[in-house]
C-alpha positions, 0 to 999 in steps of 0.5 A: 584102880589098884594105887589109882592106876589102870592097867595097860595092855600097851606098857612092856613091864607091867611090875614095877621095879622088875624087868624079867616079866613083861606084856607081850603084845607090845614087844612084838616086832614080828607080822605073823605072831599076833598076841591078844592085851595082857598075855605074858611071858616070865623072862625079858623078851618073847621072840626067840621063844618062838622057832623055825618061823620063817615067811615064806610058810607063811605060818601065825602064830596067834595067842589070845589075851590073858596068857600066861607064859612061863619061862622056857617055853619055846613054841616049834613053828613049822619051819622045823618040820621035813619032807618025810614021804621021800627017802631022806629027810635031809633038808638038801634045798635050804644049805649053800651048794646042794642042786635042789628046789624047795619042795612043792608045799604039797610035800612038807607036812606043813600043820597050818597056824599055831593058836592059844586061846585066852587065859591059857597057862601054859607051865615051864619049859613047855613044847608047842609042836606046829598047827597046834590048836589049844582053847581058852583056859587050859593048862599046859604042865611043866616039861610037856610036849604038846603037838595035838589040839587041847580041848578049853578048860583042860589039864594036859601034861607029858609027852607027848601031852595028854589031857589028865582031865578036865578043869570043870564040869561041862556046864560051867565050861559051858558057861565059861566060852560063853561068858568070854569074860577077856572080852570086856572091857578092863573096868568090868573085869576088875569088878568081876575078879572076886569072881574070877579068882573064887574057889566056890565054884557053884557061887561062880556057876549062878553068877555067871547064870545071871549075867548071861 
C-alpha cells in the first residue's frame, strides 16, 4: 500500500491536511441514508445535500461504493413533492392553522427510494430528483437535473438530463457489471488499479474476460 498506509473506509478525511473532501459513510447519522465504502463528497459534510427527507415518507437515499460527488450536488427526496391531482398544489396540511389532514399516500406523487449505483461520478451542482435510479459507472454532467433513471456506464447531461452517449460498447459494459470490482477486497482492488485506470480498453476487455 502507498506510504505504508491502507485505505480505510471509516476515516473521514482521506487527504492529509485537507478537510473539504470527506468519505461520506462514517459521517452519516440519518438511518434513511445508506452510503457505501469510499464514496466521497467535495465538502465538509454530506447530509445538508439531502433535502426534504422526512421520516413519515419512508423513502431512502441509497448510494453505492466508490462514488464521486462534486460540490453543490443536491439529492431532492420525496418530501419536496406536492399533491398534483387536485386543483391546488398548496400543502395546507403542513402549515400551522389550516384545517386539512395529510393526503393519502396514493394522492401524493411519491416515487420511492433514490438509488445510486457504484463508481458513479456526479458533477458539480447536479440535482438528483426523487426516486431516480442511477446505474453503476454512470457520469452525471455538471448542473444536470436528473429526473429519470440512468442506465449503467452512460453519460447524461442537461436539464432535464438526457443521455449523451454510452461510455463503452455493450460487451465491455456487461463485463464490468459482471466483474463488480467495487465488491472485491481492498488488497485486490489495489492490485487491479493498473486495469481500472488503463485507457487501453481492448487490454482491459481481455483482462476482464480472463478473470471472469
